[in-house]
C-alpha positions in Angstrom: 101.2 291.2 124.0 100.3 287.9 125.6 99.9 284.9 123.2 97.9 282.2 125.0 95.2 279.5 124.7 92.4 278.3 127.0 93.9 274.7 127.1 97.4 275.9 128.2 98.0 275.5 131.9 101.0 277.8 132.1 99.0 280.4 130.2 96.2 280.2 132.8 98.8 280.4 135.6 100.2 283.7 134.4 96.9 285.2 133.3 96.3 286.9 136.7 99.8 288.3 136.6 99.2 289.8 133.2 96.0 291.3 134.5 97.7 292.8 137.5 100.4 294.4 135.3 97.7 295.8 133.0 96.2 297.6 136.0 99.5 298.7 137.6 100.8 300.1 134.3 97.5 301.6 133.1 98.3 304.6 131.1 102.0 303.7 130.7 101.8 300.5 128.6 99.1 298.7 126.7 98.5 295.1 127.4 96.9 292.9 124.8 96.0 289.2 124.7 95.9 287.0 121.6 94.2 283.6 121.7 96.4 281.6 119.4 93.5 279.2 118.6 91.3 282.1 117.4 94.0 284.1 115.7 96.5 281.7 114.1 97.4 284.3 111.4 98.6 286.8 114.0 100.5 284.2 115.9 102.2 283.0 112.8 103.1 286.6 111.7 104.9 287.0 115.0 106.6 283.6 114.8 104.9 282.2 117.9 105.9 278.5 118.3 105.4 278.1 122.1 103.0 279.5 124.6 102.6 281.4 126.7 104.7 283.9 124.8 104.8 287.5 125.8 106.1 290.0 123.3 107.1 293.5 124.3 106.4 296.0 121.5 107.6 299.5 121.2 106.5 301.7 118.3 105.1 298.7 116.6 108.3 296.7 116.7 109.1 293.7 118.9 111.8 294.7 121.4 111.8 291.8 123.8 110.1 288.4 124.5 109.5 286.0 127.3 108.3 282.5 126.7 106.8 280.2 129.3 105.5 280.8 132.8 107.5 283.5 134.5 107.5 285.3 137.9 105.9 288.7 137.9 109.4 290.3 138.5 110.6 289.2 135.1 107.7 291.0 133.4 108.3 294.1 135.5 112.0 294.1 134.5 111.1 293.9 130.8 108.5 296.6 131.1 110.8 298.9 133.0 113.6 298.4 130.5 111.4 299.3 127.5 108.8 301.9 128.7 
């Protein structure tokens, strides 16, 4: 789950990477995006204090997290470790 905001430069920078991963892992993982400005209650419930924040959930539980702009390879490693 990608927590982001329109005004966040690093969020916009990784947006295309998140979209690529959604296509590459279609049918394997679900990729969601949460705009923190539009959904403050969801952001707060997951303890989001910095964006971009990408949470990796499995069976409804957070199993891993990446914060800040990251290279695609870091996302792939996390996905592969938890799929």
